[in-house]
C-alpha positions, -999 to +999 in steps of 0.1 A: +000+000+000+014+034-010+006+063+014+023+093-002+033+123+019+008+151+016+021+181-003-005+207+005-029+215+034-058+201+013-039+168+009-038+163+047-076+163+048-074+184+080-088+218+088-065+247+093-081+252+127-070+218+139-034+223+127-033+257+143-042+241+176-015+214+172+012+240+164+002+261+195+003+230+217+037+219+205+051+254+209+036+256+244+055+225+254+089+239+243+103+274+248+108+276+210+110+253+180+125+256+146+104+249+115+122+215+107+117+203+143+080+213+144+074+198+110+090+165+122+069+165+153+037+170+133+048+144+107+041+169+079+063+186+053+078+219+063+061+234+032+027+227+049+037+239+083+055+272+073+024+289+060+006+279+092+033+296+113+032+327+091-005+330+096-002+325+134+025+352+133+000+375+115-025+367+142+001+377+168+000+343+184+036+333+173+068+353+171+102+347+156+131+344+180+164+346+162+193+328+179+218+355+168+240+328+152+241+324+115+244+286+116+212+280+136+177+280+121+151+306+130+130+295+159+093+302+166+078+308+200+044+318+214+036+354+222+018+363+254-014+362+235-004+328+220+004+315+255-031+324+266-047+307+236-026+276+240-036+274+277-073+276+268-068+249+242-049+227+267-078+229+292-101+214+265-078+191+246-045+176+260-035+158+228+000+167+216+017+146+190+017+139+152-011+153+130-040+129+127-056+115+096-093+121+088-118+096+099-127+089+062-091+081+054-089+057+084-120+038+073-106+034+038-073+022+053-088-004+075-110-018+047-080-019+023-060-039+049-088-062+057-080-099+058-109-102+034-107-132+011-071-140+017-070-177+027-044-195+047-033-230+039-022-259+061+015-252+058+011-215+067-009-224+098+014-251+109+044-228+105+027-202+127+021-229+154+055-246+150+064-240+187+033-258+199+023-294+200-011-295+183-031-323+169-040-326+132-077-326+142-073-292+158-054-279+128-082-292+105-108-273+125-087-241+132-078-235+096-113-232+082-123-212+113-097-185+107-104-185+070-141-178+077-132-145+095-162-153+117-161-150+155-146-180+172-152-196+206-124-218+221-133-236+252-119-264+274-103-273+307-079-247+322-043-254+311-052-270+277-033-241+260-062-219+248-045-186+255-011-200+243-028-209+210-046-176+205-014-157+211-001-171+178-031-162+156-016-130+143+015-149+132-006-166+106-011-134+088+025-122+087+024-092+064+027-057+080-001-031+080-002+006+086-017+022+117-022+060+121-008+078+151-043+093+155-075+101+137-096+133+136-134+130+140-142+165+127-118+185+149-116+160+178-084+139+179-084+103+190-050+085+194-050+051+177-014+038+177-007+019+210+028+004+214+013-022+237-005-038+207+011-023+176+046-036+171+066-015+147+083-032+117+115-020+100+096-010+068+108+026+067+100+045+036+110+082+035+083+089+009+055+074+030+032+097+049+048+098+084+014+100+101+012+062+095+034+036+112+042+002+097+033-025+122+026-062+126-010-071+126-021-065+162-032-090+188-053-074+215-059-096+245-080-089+276-094-112+303-112-107+335-101-071+338-122-061+308-148-034+315-176-024+291-163+012+289-131-002+274-152-009+243-162+028+239-143+060+231-131+073+265-123+108+276-098+111+304-106+143+323-072+144+340-051+142+308-079+158+287-073+132+260-095+106+242-085+070+240-096+046+213-116+015+223-099-019+223-117-031+192-104-001+172-068-009+183-075-045+172-086-036+137-069-056+109-057-081+136-070-104+163-091-094+194-091-121+221-115-119+250-100-145+274-116-160+305-151-153+291-177-153+319-152-141+346-156-104+339-173-080+363-205-080+342-226-106+327-216-123+294-250-113+280-240-076+283-209-083+263-227-103+237-253-076+232-225-051+227-211-072+198-242-083+180-244-053+156-207-051+149-205-088+142-234-088+118-227-054+100-189-054+102-192-018+115-190-004+150-209+026+161-192+050+186-197+084+201-177+112+217-184+129+250-198+159+231-225+136+216-210+133+181-217+099+167-195+081+141-188+046+128-157+027+120-151-007+103-151-038+126-124-057+107-108-082+130-109-119+140-129-119+172-120-148+195-137-158+228-119-182+252-133-197+283-128-225+308-165-226+315-193-245+298-204-223+269-240-231+274-238-218+310-227-183+299-244-178+265-278-186+251-281-207+220-289-178+197-256-161+204-236-193+202-250-198+167-237-163+157-202-174+166-201-199+138-171-219+150-167-235+184-134-254+191-132-277+222-096-282+235-096-316+252-071-338+271-042-348+250-035-383+238-003-397+254+016-394+221+012-356+220+017-353+258+051-370+253+060-344+227+051-316+251+072-334+278+102-337+255+099-301+243+100-288+278+129-310+288+148-293+260+135-259+270+147-263+306+179-282+296+169-312+316+176-349+310+152-378+319+147-414+308+115-432+297+109-445+332+105-410+345+079-402+318+060-433+327+061-423+364+047-389+355+018-404+335+010-437+353+016-426+389+011-389+391-016-382+366-036-414+369-030-415+406-046-381+411-070-383+382-054-352+365-059-349+327-030-350+303-029-313+294+000-292+282+004-271+313+017-299+335+050-307+317+057-270+313+051-261+349+062-293+367+095-294+348+100-257+355+096-263+392+119-293+390+146-272+374+143-246+402+146-273+428+177-287+412+194-253+409+186-245+445+201-278+456+232-276+434+220-304+412+221-285+379+232-307+350+223-339+368+195-363+355+160-358+368+147-385+392+113-395+407+119-378+440+124-343+423+094-348+400+072-359+429+083-328+449+076-305+420+042-322+415+033-317+452+044-280+451+023-274+420-010-293+427-035-284+453-042-315+475 
């Protein structure tokens, strides 16, 4: 996708008023700024910013402060009148950063980067999950589910690897996308780029509009801490800044709601919030001033739970999800692969008899299912015990594994 640098004010799609405000806010933060530095902070060409500064100078909001040295560029600073105007603006809007892109441009961007009809094949999926032990049956179900782009429910016993699996979904679609620093809804700025979810790539292009950042497809994951207001545009009165809802940050990627049914509100409330976006592929939002707008809802929505799905959702909603994947106890063959993988991870050595002790005595003796969390966690504790006792590098034995098991399991 080519996103050329805007050459004129009209090319930015932004109002002069909005850019005036941003110039004043940046100049308020610093004693003075040169044109090149201010243009860089706004992510705009100097040829766009300079006329704005000249007009602000005419309005007696900005003045020139020469350094007195021939080798330093002219710097701009706020006048007393400009300081007052900037302070008034700051009390209403605390955003200071790169210039935003218009809402219409954002909507076009998201739709252009949609996963759309791009299908994934078996080899692509298996490569993305190469650090997991996963059955061919699960691969056979997961591939079509991801290709459908429909919401997905993954459920099963705690420790079966649901979250571990979901964390790898955005690896399947490995191409980069572009995320704007912020968007403008009329003259209101909403930051979109979030380094917590948007991981920059090295795709630097000096000719690209710097208001966009090249990133990996995002993975936004929330669990029991999710609150319904995180799904709406939020205005923080202390910072006087808006924040984008989570599903907006997840656009063109994966949005995972983990531990479904353990939030501080009923699952029905969450489901009701998602019905329209899931069916219409658009989400309807509003600002604190009452302005309503809509954005694309272009993401793979995944729900994960340890609970019985029928206990937290009615049949009508479960039908809307389309795909339901049940992660069950592993067959011994796959469990052995997980065991061996974690032996290698923790640099431990063990013979076949120790594996049989783990399965036949510990698991069967306590009626614990063969699920992936046990080798990972038990062997991790065993490694810690051996390091503490000065046994690093020695082979594992039944006594150490039994101690690790008793530390890990609740009896």
